[in-house]
ROKEKOL-222702 format. One record per residue (C-alpha): residue number from 1; residue in three letters; x, y, z. Coordinates in nm, 4 decimals. Layout:
<rs>
{NUM, 'ALA', {X, Y, Z}}
...
</rs>
This chain:
<rs>
{1, 'MET', {9.4232, -3.8082, -8.2528}}
{2, 'ASP', {9.7143, -3.5650, -8.2379}}
{3, 'LEU', {9.8276, -3.3479, -7.9506}}
{4, 'SER', {9.6757, -3.0293, -8.0523}}
{5, 'ALA', {9.3195, -3.1881, -8.1175}}
{6, 'LEU', {9.3332, -3.3784, -7.7827}}
{7, 'THR', {9.4208, -3.0446, -7.6108}}
{8, 'SER', {9.1364, -2.8581, -7.7823}}
{9, 'LEU', {8.9103, -3.1448, -7.6779}}
{10, 'VAL', {9.0004, -3.1251, -7.3188}}
{11, 'ILE', {8.9753, -2.7457, -7.3029}}
{12, 'SER', {8.6245, -2.7674, -7.4631}}
{13, 'TRP', {8.5151, -3.0219, -7.1874}}
{14, 'GLN', {8.6746, -2.7941, -6.9268}}
{15, 'SER', {8.4856, -2.4956, -7.0669}}
{16, 'LEU', {8.1657, -2.6722, -7.0381}}
{17, 'VAL', {8.2273, -2.7565, -6.6813}}
{18, 'ILE', {8.3095, -2.3948, -6.5978}}
{19, 'LEU', {7.9967, -2.2884, -6.7710}}
{20, 'ALA', {7.8006, -2.5481, -6.5701}}
{21, 'VAL', {7.9664, -2.4498, -6.2593}}
{22, 'PHE', {7.8555, -2.0788, -6.2867}}
{23, 'GLY', {7.5072, -2.1882, -6.4103}}
{24, 'ILE', {7.4528, -2.4017, -6.1443}}
{25, 'THR', {7.5739, -2.1423, -5.8876}}
{26, 'LEU', {7.3428, -1.8784, -6.0144}}
{27, 'LEU', {7.0444, -2.1236, -6.0355}}
{28, 'ILE', {7.0886, -2.2297, -5.6733}}
{29, 'ALA', {7.1286, -1.8645, -5.5600}}
{30, 'THR', {6.8025, -1.7553, -5.7474}}
{31, 'TYR', {6.6030, -2.0237, -5.5979}}
{32, 'SER', {6.7597, -1.9763, -5.2519}}
{33, 'THR', {6.5382, -1.6617, -5.2232}}
{34, 'TYR', {6.2263, -1.8877, -5.3005}}
{35, 'ALA', {6.3663, -2.1398, -5.0308}}
{36, 'GLU', {6.4012, -1.8643, -4.7765}}
{37, 'ARG', {6.0352, -1.7564, -4.8183}}
{38, 'VAL', {5.9153, -2.1167, -4.7943}}
{39, 'VAL', {6.1444, -2.1916, -4.4870}}
{40, 'ALA', {6.0289, -1.8733, -4.3081}}
{41, 'ALA', {5.6601, -1.9550, -4.3759}}
{42, 'PHE', {5.7196, -2.3124, -4.2493}}
{43, 'LEU', {5.8789, -2.1906, -3.9202}}
{44, 'GLN', {5.6311, -1.9210, -3.8988}}
{45, 'ASP', {5.3166, -2.1153, -3.9651}}
{46, 'ARG', {5.2381, -1.9311, -4.2842}}
{47, 'VAL', {5.1306, -2.0051, -4.6342}}
{48, 'GLY', {5.4456, -1.8666, -4.8023}}
{49, 'PRO', {5.4712, -1.7824, -5.1617}}
{50, 'ASP', {5.1808, -1.9212, -5.3746}}
{51, 'ARG', {5.0816, -1.6469, -5.6337}}
{52, 'ALA', {5.3635, -1.6576, -5.8882}}
{53, 'GLY', {5.3198, -1.9923, -6.0733}}
{54, 'PRO', {5.2401, -2.3100, -5.9332}}
{55, 'TYR', {5.3464, -2.3429, -5.5499}}
{56, 'GLY', {5.4971, -1.9985, -5.6064}}
{57, 'LEU', {5.8027, -2.1445, -5.8245}}
{58, 'LEU', {5.8073, -1.8401, -6.0457}}
{59, 'GLN', {5.8610, -1.6059, -5.7602}}
{60, 'PRO', {6.2372, -1.5586, -5.8369}}
{61, 'LEU', {6.1458, -1.4567, -6.1944}}
{62, 'ALA', {5.8789, -1.2127, -6.0493}}
{63, 'ASP', {6.1492, -1.0767, -5.8206}}
{64, 'ALA', {6.3892, -1.0363, -6.1157}}
{65, 'VAL', {6.1331, -0.8353, -6.3165}}
{66, 'LYS', {6.0480, -0.6032, -6.0321}}
{67, 'LEU', {6.4134, -0.5329, -5.9709}}
{68, 'PHE', {6.5035, -0.4750, -6.3526}}
{69, 'THR', {6.2104, -0.2493, -6.3824}}
{70, 'LYS', {6.2451, -0.0368, -6.0822}}
{71, 'GLU', {6.3653, 0.3211, -6.1057}}
{72, 'GLU', {6.7391, 0.3763, -6.0978}}
{73, 'PHE', {6.8486, 0.6050, -5.8302}}
{74, 'PHE', {7.1769, 0.7899, -5.7375}}
{75, 'PRO', {7.1936, 0.9912, -5.4212}}
{76, 'ALA', {7.2891, 1.3527, -5.4306}}
{77, 'GLY', {7.6601, 1.3901, -5.3831}}
{78, 'SER', {7.7377, 1.0093, -5.4385}}
{79, 'ASN', {8.0329, 0.8946, -5.6341}}
{80, 'ARG', {7.8443, 0.7451, -5.9285}}
{81, 'ALA', {8.1389, 0.5215, -6.0599}}
{82, 'LEU', {8.2020, 0.3724, -5.7133}}
{83, 'PHE', {7.8270, 0.3542, -5.6424}}
{84, 'VAL', {7.7888, 0.1080, -5.9503}}
{85, 'PHE', {8.1205, -0.0715, -5.8866}}
{86, 'GLY', {8.0372, -0.1682, -5.5276}}
{87, 'PRO', {7.7564, -0.4260, -5.6083}}
{88, 'CYS', {7.9400, -0.5459, -5.9268}}
{89, 'LEU', {8.2502, -0.6341, -5.7063}}
{90, 'ALA', {8.0481, -0.8004, -5.4491}}
{91, 'MET', {7.8775, -1.0031, -5.6975}}
{92, 'THR', {8.2021, -1.1002, -5.9169}}
{93, 'THR', {8.3942, -1.2078, -5.6094}}
{94, 'ALA', {8.0928, -1.4230, -5.4860}}
{95, 'LEU', {8.0921, -1.5920, -5.8309}}
{96, 'MET', {8.4659, -1.6428, -5.8349}}
{97, 'ALA', {8.4627, -1.8338, -5.5224}}
{98, 'SER', {8.2871, -2.1429, -5.6474}}
{99, 'ALA', {8.5583, -2.1994, -5.9283}}
{100, 'VAL', {8.7842, -2.4225, -5.7094}}
{101, 'ILE', {8.4993, -2.6290, -5.5237}}
{102, 'PRO', {8.5056, -3.0076, -5.6533}}
{103, 'PHE', {8.1581, -3.1055, -5.7410}}
{104, 'GLY', {8.2582, -3.4547, -5.8127}}
{105, 'ASN', {8.5587, -3.6802, -5.8808}}
{106, 'THR', {8.6088, -3.7453, -6.2493}}
{107, 'LEU', {8.4170, -3.8663, -6.5527}}
{108, 'LEU', {8.6019, -4.1187, -6.7691}}
{109, 'LEU', {8.4821, -4.1129, -7.1534}}
{110, 'ASN', {8.5339, -4.4097, -7.3942}}
{111, 'ASN', {8.8247, -4.2528, -7.5737}}
{112, 'GLY', {9.0081, -4.2215, -7.2564}}
{113, 'ASP', {8.9566, -3.8656, -7.1921}}
{114, 'VAL', {8.9183, -3.7434, -6.8267}}
{115, 'VAL', {8.6605, -3.4903, -6.7308}}
{116, 'ARG', {8.7065, -3.3159, -6.3881}}
{117, 'LEU', {8.3848, -3.2008, -6.2363}}
{118, 'GLN', {8.5666, -2.8841, -6.1022}}
{119, 'ALA', {8.6124, -2.5503, -6.2906}}
{120, 'ILE', {8.9719, -2.5010, -6.1729}}
{121, 'GLU', {9.1996, -2.7401, -5.9725}}
{122, 'VAL', {9.4795, -2.5754, -5.7885}}
{123, 'ASN', {9.6707, -2.6971, -5.4884}}
{124, 'ILE', {9.5892, -2.3881, -5.2883}}
{125, 'GLY', {9.2073, -2.4130, -5.3384}}
{126, 'MET', {9.1116, -2.3066, -4.9885}}
{127, 'LEU', {9.3541, -2.0242, -4.9814}}
{128, 'TYR', {9.2104, -1.9149, -5.3215}}
{129, 'VAL', {8.8507, -1.9150, -5.1538}}
{130, 'PHE', {8.9803, -1.7016, -4.8593}}
{131, 'GLY', {9.1504, -1.4411, -5.0806}}
{132, 'VAL', {8.8384, -1.4078, -5.3022}}
{133, 'VAL', {8.5974, -1.4059, -5.0153}}
{134, 'SER', {8.8009, -1.1183, -4.8248}}
{135, 'LEU', {8.7969, -0.9147, -5.1424}}
{136, 'GLY', {8.4014, -0.9292, -5.1346}}
{137, 'VAL', {8.3898, -0.6964, -4.8128}}
{138, 'TYR', {8.5389, -0.4210, -5.0501}}
{139, 'GLY', {8.2087, -0.4270, -5.2426}}
{140, 'LEU', {8.0212, -0.3489, -4.9377}}
{141, 'MET', {8.2912, -0.0722, -4.8137}}
{142, 'ILE', {8.2773, 0.0944, -5.1549}}
{143, 'GLY', {7.8905, 0.0960, -5.1880}}
{144, 'GLY', {7.8518, 0.2310, -4.8367}}
{145, 'TRP', {8.1265, 0.4949, -4.8845}}
{146, 'ALA', {7.9934, 0.6033, -5.2283}}
{147, 'SER', {7.6405, 0.6372, -5.1051}}
{148, 'ASN', {7.7303, 0.9566, -4.9396}}
{149, 'ASN', {7.5095, 0.8466, -4.6427}}
{150, 'LYS', {7.5988, 0.8224, -4.2802}}
{151, 'PHE', {7.4044, 0.5102, -4.2204}}
{152, 'SER', {7.5569, 0.3491, -4.5272}}
{153, 'LEU', {7.8941, 0.4415, -4.4135}}
{154, 'LEU', {7.8522, 0.2898, -4.0571}}
{155, 'GLY', {7.7223, -0.0326, -4.2249}}
{156, 'ALA', {8.0307, -0.0451, -4.4324}}
{157, 'ILE', {8.2580, 0.0052, -4.1396}}
{158, 'ARG', {8.0640, -0.2718, -3.9492}}
{159, 'ALA', {8.1117, -0.5063, -4.2588}}
{160, 'ALA', {8.4857, -0.4427, -4.2430}}
{161, 'ALA', {8.5357, -0.4870, -3.8683}}
{162, 'GLN', {8.3218, -0.8036, -3.8792}}
{163, 'ALA', {8.5132, -0.9561, -4.1551}}
{164, 'VAL', {8.8752, -0.9042, -4.0008}}
{165, 'SER', {8.7377, -1.0411, -3.6756}}
{166, 'TYR', {8.5876, -1.3530, -3.8054}}
{167, 'GLU', {8.8176, -1.4352, -4.0835}}
{168, 'LEU', {9.0972, -1.4374, -3.8198}}
{169, 'ALA', {8.9094, -1.7188, -3.6174}}
{170, 'MET', {8.8117, -1.8948, -3.9506}}
{171, 'GLY', {9.1784, -1.9130, -4.0745}}
{172, 'MET', {9.2814, -2.0529, -3.7545}}
{173, 'ALA', {9.0359, -2.3238, -3.7766}}
{174, 'LEU', {9.1607, -2.3933, -4.1228}}
{175, 'ILE', {9.5153, -2.4108, -4.0098}}
{176, 'ALA', {9.4118, -2.6977, -3.7563}}
{177, 'LEU', {9.2476, -2.8665, -4.0612}}
{178, 'LEU', {9.5602, -2.8203, -4.2803}}
{179, 'MET', {9.7762, -2.9915, -4.0047}}
{180, 'VAL', {9.5623, -3.3068, -4.0331}}
{181, 'THR', {9.5163, -3.3031, -4.4117}}
{182, 'GLY', {9.8416, -3.1728, -4.5217}}
{183, 'THR', {9.7023, -2.9948, -4.8226}}
{184, 'LEU', {9.4954, -2.6979, -4.9206}}
{185, 'SER', {9.3513, -2.8659, -5.2250}}
{186, 'LEU', {8.9803, -2.9076, -5.1804}}
{187, 'GLN', {8.9880, -3.2029, -5.4260}}
{188, 'LYS', {9.2587, -3.3809, -5.2293}}
{189, 'ILE', {9.0769, -3.3100, -4.8987}}
{190, 'ALA', {8.7526, -3.4557, -5.0334}}
{191, 'LEU', {8.9368, -3.7818, -5.1477}}
{192, 'GLN', {9.1059, -3.8152, -4.8186}}
{193, 'GLN', {8.7660, -3.8510, -4.6582}}
{194, 'TYR', {8.6883, -4.1640, -4.8815}}
{195, 'ASP', {8.4104, -4.4022, -4.7673}}
{196, 'GLY', {8.2728, -4.1972, -4.4829}}
{197, 'LEU', {8.6010, -4.1299, -4.2872}}
{198, 'TRP', {8.5042, -3.7557, -4.2549}}
{199, 'ASN', {8.7189, -3.4618, -4.1038}}
{200, 'ILE', {8.4303, -3.3679, -3.8780}}
{201, 'VAL', {8.5373, -3.6655, -3.6523}}
{202, 'TYR', {8.9004, -3.5128, -3.6355}}
{203, 'GLN', {8.8061, -3.1676, -3.6101}}
{204, 'PRO', {8.4587, -3.1174, -3.4210}}
{205, 'LEU', {8.5579, -2.8037, -3.2552}}
{206, 'GLY', {8.7232, -2.6599, -3.5723}}
{207, 'PHE', {8.3922, -2.7208, -3.7568}}
{208, 'ILE', {8.1875, -2.5276, -3.4910}}
{209, 'ILE', {8.4197, -2.2376, -3.5172}}
{210, 'PHE', {8.4240, -2.2448, -3.8979}}
{211, 'ILE', {8.0404, -2.2522, -3.9191}}
{212, 'VAL', {7.9954, -1.9743, -3.6765}}
{213, 'CYS', {8.2339, -1.7638, -3.8689}}
{214, 'ALA', {8.0731, -1.8582, -4.1905}}
{215, 'PHE', {7.7388, -1.6885, -4.0585}}
{216, 'ALA', {7.9488, -1.3685, -3.9849}}
{217, 'GLU', {8.1107, -1.3789, -4.3176}}
{218, 'THR', {7.7995, -1.4010, -4.5299}}
{219, 'ASN', {7.6227, -1.1556, -4.3114}}
{220, 'ARG', {7.3584, -1.3776, -4.2077}}
{221, 'THR', {7.1449, -1.3521, -3.8890}}
{222, 'PRO', {7.2346, -1.3349, -3.6098}}
{223, 'PHE', {7.5442, -1.1590, -3.7606}}
{224, 'ASP', {7.3742, -0.9293, -3.9993}}
{225, 'LEU', {7.4776, -0.6048, -3.8241}}
{226, 'PRO', {7.6117, -0.4256, -4.1491}}
{227, 'GLU', {7.2599, -0.4118, -4.2749}}
{228, 'CYS', {7.0761, -0.3979, -3.9168}}
{229, 'GLU', {6.7439, -0.1977, -4.0157}}
{230, 'THR', {6.6680, -0.1352, -3.6538}}
{231, 'GLU', {6.9875, 0.0771, -3.6095}}
{232, 'LEU', {7.0955, 0.1673, -3.9639}}
{233, 'VAL', {6.7845, 0.1880, -4.1821}}
{234, 'GLY', {6.9245, -0.0609, -4.4523}}
{235, 'GLY', {7.2896, -0.0335, -4.3623}}
{236, 'TYR', {7.5462, -0.0266, -4.6607}}
{237, 'HIS', {7.2840, -0.0832, -4.9091}}
{238, 'THR', {7.0352, 0.1940, -4.7700}}
{239, 'GLU', {7.0495, 0.4118, -5.0892}}
{240, 'TYR', {7.0439, 0.1315, -5.3520}}
{241, 'SER', {6.7557, 0.0589, -5.5520}}
{242, 'SER', {6.6836, -0.1510, -5.8824}}
{243, 'MET', {6.9336, -0.4251, -5.9853}}
{244, 'LYS', {7.2218, -0.2763, -5.7918}}
{245, 'MET', {7.0335, -0.3646, -5.4815}}
{246, 'GLY', {6.9632, -0.7066, -5.6370}}
{247, 'LEU', {7.3287, -0.7679, -5.7019}}
{248, 'TYR', {7.4052, -0.7271, -5.3275}}
{249, 'LEU', {7.1235, -0.9658, -5.2250}}
{250, 'PHE', {7.2225, -1.2063, -5.4840}}
{251, 'ALA', {7.5822, -1.1951, -5.3763}}
{252, 'GLU', {7.4636, -1.2892, -5.0199}}
{253, 'TYR', {7.2896, -1.5957, -5.1528}}
{254, 'ILE', {7.5727, -1.7156, -5.3509}}
{255, 'ASN', {7.8022, -1.6619, -5.0596}}
{256, 'VAL', {7.5674, -1.8876, -4.8601}}
{257, 'PHE', {7.5924, -2.1497, -5.1334}}
{258, 'VAL', {7.9946, -2.1353, -5.1479}}
{259, 'ALA', {8.0003, -2.1582, -4.7614}}
{260, 'SER', {7.7794, -2.4503, -4.7597}}
{261, 'ALA', {7.9798, -2.6210, -5.0551}}
{262, 'VAL', {8.3097, -2.5561, -4.8584}}
{263, 'MET', {8.1856, -2.6918, -4.5234}}
{264, 'SER', {8.0506, -3.0036, -4.7001}}
{265, 'THR', {8.3999, -3.0588, -4.8597}}
{266, 'LEU', {8.6213, -2.9800, -4.5671}}
{267, 'TYR', {8.4420, -3.1613, -4.2956}}
{268, 'PHE', {8.1714, -3.3909, -4.4462}}
{269, 'GLY', {8.3576, -3.5738, -4.7223}}
{270, 'GLY', {8.2593, -3.3487, -5.0206}}
{271, 'PHE', {8.1537, -3.5932, -5.2894}}
{272, 'SER', {8.2459, -3.9054, -5.0853}}
{273, 'PHE', {7.9896, -4.1102, -4.9090}}
{274, 'PRO', {7.9723, -4.4292, -4.7121}}
{275, 'GLY', {7.9759, -4.7456, -4.8782}}
{276, 'GLU', {8.1415, -4.6065, -5.1958}}
{277, 'HIS', {8.4108, -4.8610, -5.2137}}
{278, 'LEU', {8.1510, -5.1522, -5.1778}}
{279, 'LEU', {7.9352, -5.0033, -5.4456}}
{280, 'TYR', {8.2201, -4.9543, -5.6897}}
{281, 'ASN', {8.3394, -5.3280, -5.6322}}
{282, 'SER', {7.9925, -5.4450, -5.6956}}
{283, 'LEU', {7.9342, -5.2450, -6.0155}}
{284, 'THR', {8.2933, -5.3332, -6.1347}}
{285, 'SER', {8.2183, -5.7063, -6.1101}}
{286, 'SER', {7.8719, -5.6888, -6.2954}}
{287, 'GLN', {7.9179, -5.3809, -6.5559}}
{288, 'GLY', {8.2853, -5.3119, -6.5704}}
{289, 'GLU', {8.5214, -5.0523, -6.4255}}
{290, 'LEU', {8.4380, -4.7499, -6.6572}}
{291, 'PHE', {8.0674, -4.7809, -6.5809}}
{292, 'ALA', {8.1376, -4.8371, -6.2108}}
{293, 'HIS', {8.3568, -4.5230, -6.1973}}
{294, 'ASN', {8.1157, -4.2832, -6.3632}}
{295, 'VAL', {7.7976, -4.4196, -6.1628}}
{296, 'VAL', {8.0083, -4.3627, -5.8249}}
{297, 'THR', {8.1169, -4.0218, -5.9532}}
{298, 'ILE', {7.7508, -3.9228, -6.0524}}
{299, 'LEU', {7.6253, -4.0519, -5.7185}}
{300, 'GLY', {7.8961, -3.8620, -5.5224}}
{301, 'THR', {7.7869, -3.5361, -5.6972}}
{302, 'VAL', {7.4195, -3.5950, -5.5816}}
{303, 'VAL', {7.5262, -3.6639, -5.2325}}
{304, 'LEU', {7.7542, -3.3548, -5.2301}}
{305, 'PHE', {7.4358, -3.1374, -5.3378}}
{306, 'ALA', {7.2355, -3.3048, -5.0694}}
{307, 'LYS', {7.4862, -3.1966, -4.8110}}
{308, 'ILE', {7.4977, -2.8472, -4.9568}}
{309, 'PHE', {7.1164, -2.8125, -4.9492}}
{310, 'PHE', {7.1198, -2.9174, -4.5956}}
{311, 'PHE', {7.3568, -2.6323, -4.4922}}
{312, 'ILE', {7.1659, -2.3865, -4.6970}}
{313, 'PHE', {6.8474, -2.4947, -4.5094}}
{314, 'PHE', {7.0435, -2.4657, -4.1786}}
{315, 'PHE', {7.1470, -2.1010, -4.2732}}
{316, 'MET', {6.7764, -2.0202, -4.3362}}
{317, 'TRP', {6.6712, -2.2015, -4.0167}}
{318, 'VAL', {6.8986, -2.0249, -3.7903}}
{319, 'ARG', {6.7907, -1.6843, -3.9614}}
{320, 'TRP', {6.4243, -1.7349, -3.8696}}
{321, 'THR', {6.4922, -1.8794, -3.5226}}
{322, 'LEU', {6.7655, -1.6694, -3.3478}}
{323, 'PRO', {6.7382, -1.2865, -3.2724}}
{324, 'ARG', {7.0231, -1.0563, -3.4048}}
{325, 'PHE', {7.3207, -0.9940, -3.1744}}
{326, 'ARG', {7.4203, -0.6376, -3.0360}}
{327, 'TYR', {7.7257, -0.5223, -3.2129}}
{328, 'ASP', {7.9599, -0.5397, -2.8813}}
{329, 'GLN', {7.8405, -0.9014, -2.8494}}
{330, 'LEU', {7.9182, -0.9817, -3.1970}}
{331, 'MET', {8.2803, -0.8428, -3.1543}}
{332, 'ARG', {8.3218, -0.9948, -2.8064}}
{333, 'LEU', {8.2245, -1.3375, -2.9658}}
{334, 'GLY', {8.4835, -1.3166, -3.2337}}
{335, 'TRP', {8.7735, -1.1772, -3.0350}}
{336, 'THR', {8.7413, -1.3295, -2.6689}}
{337, 'MET', {8.5739, -1.6730, -2.7511}}
{338, 'LEU', {8.6197, -1.7983, -3.1124}}
{339, 'PHE', {8.9843, -1.6860, -3.1534}}
{340, 'PRO', {9.1163, -1.8352, -2.8080}}
{341, 'LEU', {8.9128, -2.1477, -2.9051}}
{342, 'ALA', {9.0628, -2.1567, -3.2477}}
{343, 'ILE', {9.4129, -2.1375, -3.0840}}
{344, 'LEU', {9.3255, -2.4076, -2.8370}}
{345, 'ASN', {9.2008, -2.6147, -3.1377}}
{346, 'ILE', {9.5501, -2.5822, -3.3039}}
{347, 'ILE', {9.7230, -2.6847, -2.9687}}
{348, 'LEU', {9.4986, -3.0051, -2.9219}}
{349, 'THR', {9.5532, -3.0878, -3.3074}}
{350, 'GLY', {9.9164, -3.0619, -3.2684}}
{351, 'ALA', {9.9191, -3.2711, -2.9507}}
{352, 'PHE', {9.7142, -3.5449, -3.1365}}
{353, 'ILE', {9.9462, -3.5481, -3.4198}}
{354, 'LEU', {10.2632, -3.5562, -3.1819}}
{355, 'PHE', {10.1158, -3.8621, -2.9905}}
{356, 'PHE', {9.9511, -4.0378, -3.2728}}
{357, 'GLY', {10.1584, -3.9692, -3.5670}}
{358, 'SER', {10.1820, -3.6757, -3.8325}}
{359, 'LYS', {9.9773, -3.8716, -4.0780}}
{360, 'ALA', {9.6636, -4.0799, -3.9891}}
{361, 'PRO', {9.6039, -4.3923, -4.1781}}
{362, 'LYS', {9.2905, -4.2456, -4.3405}}
{363, 'LEU', {9.5184, -3.9742, -4.4898}}
{364, 'ASP', {9.7021, -4.1965, -4.7246}}
{365, 'VAL', {9.5605, -4.1465, -5.0718}}
{366, 'SER', {9.6560, -4.4895, -5.1924}}
{367, 'LYS', {9.4800, -4.7527, -5.4126}}
{368, 'GLU', {9.2785, -4.8695, -5.1006}}
{369, 'ALA', {9.2003, -4.5003, -4.9843}}
{370, 'ALA', {9.0815, -4.3476, -5.3113}}
{371, 'PRO', {9.0645, -4.6044, -5.6096}}
{372, 'THR', {8.8752, -4.3627, -5.8378}}
{373, 'GLU', {9.1504, -4.0972, -5.8312}}
{374, 'ILE', {9.4220, -4.3574, -5.8761}}
{375, 'ARG', {9.2321, -4.5055, -6.1702}}
{376, 'THR', {9.1911, -4.1637, -6.3281}}
{377, 'VAL', {9.5633, -4.0923, -6.3025}}
{378, 'ALA', {9.6498, -4.4336, -6.4429}}
{379, 'ARG', {9.4280, -4.3757, -6.7573}}
{380, 'ARG', {9.6072, -4.0395, -6.8217}}
</rs>
């Protein structure tokens, strides 16, 4: 096979992976609306959705039909172009964030080709996620300002202030993790946690800071002050209806999915799982290296999605358990508690590295640490 044919084959496989990533992201976000109703019903001892299809499984489809068929509405005096652009920007940035998440290691084909279960692999993957997510708040700000409504504008201002306050603490927590891992590549961070040696052991305080900030970044209760209905009617999307409203709601669930995937990768091993090395050796001796590698990769993908679903459930659990903060409490938590704790975490991490070495043994991506990745590189 000549070079051009090989290149086109690799591009075609990667294109399928990209389409699969976006399709899975949209599917999970769609059924997160159904899961939200089921979890709320369970926690509140109610029946939950049971009308649209068996067990209410067609409820997301019914919601989509309702949103598409509702009346389009533009407030008097609003900026129509920006009024439409706001929810589109929020949705676009939410979808872009999932592009660098590694949903598995690699699949090896019989002809020697390697298929990465990741849309895009860049060595600054986490920085890319931060940049794209920070752009998402502009969708809320633009929509709130373009609505020509004081409640919407107040919600947009709250969203901007909240994003700045909690992105700072989240970034500081990430710096401490970067000091330990030495990389911003999500793929390499997942590989470094091979066989159950997860970063949560080394960064417990950083994880607590990160997950609290993730609630604020996704505007989930108890941090949903930009859309606080008791104070701002509906917040930044007060004037929205039809599918424009649906894009804002859909973007929130996509952000929850992305945040869950990022936390699973950064702190809980990503697609790595305990016993991976033993399983690989056992399958290699009986079925061969190619079969063993692909089976371990597929199992790793299943494990990663199990971790993601747990965090999505946790987001919903907290929403239907804790009351909403006041806005002054929200800002006080971000600036006077989480930010100092993030600085303390960096100091403690630096002290740990100073006394125990700049590179812990678990961070050596060697043949023993991550054999599947080394085998992949060798086959190239």
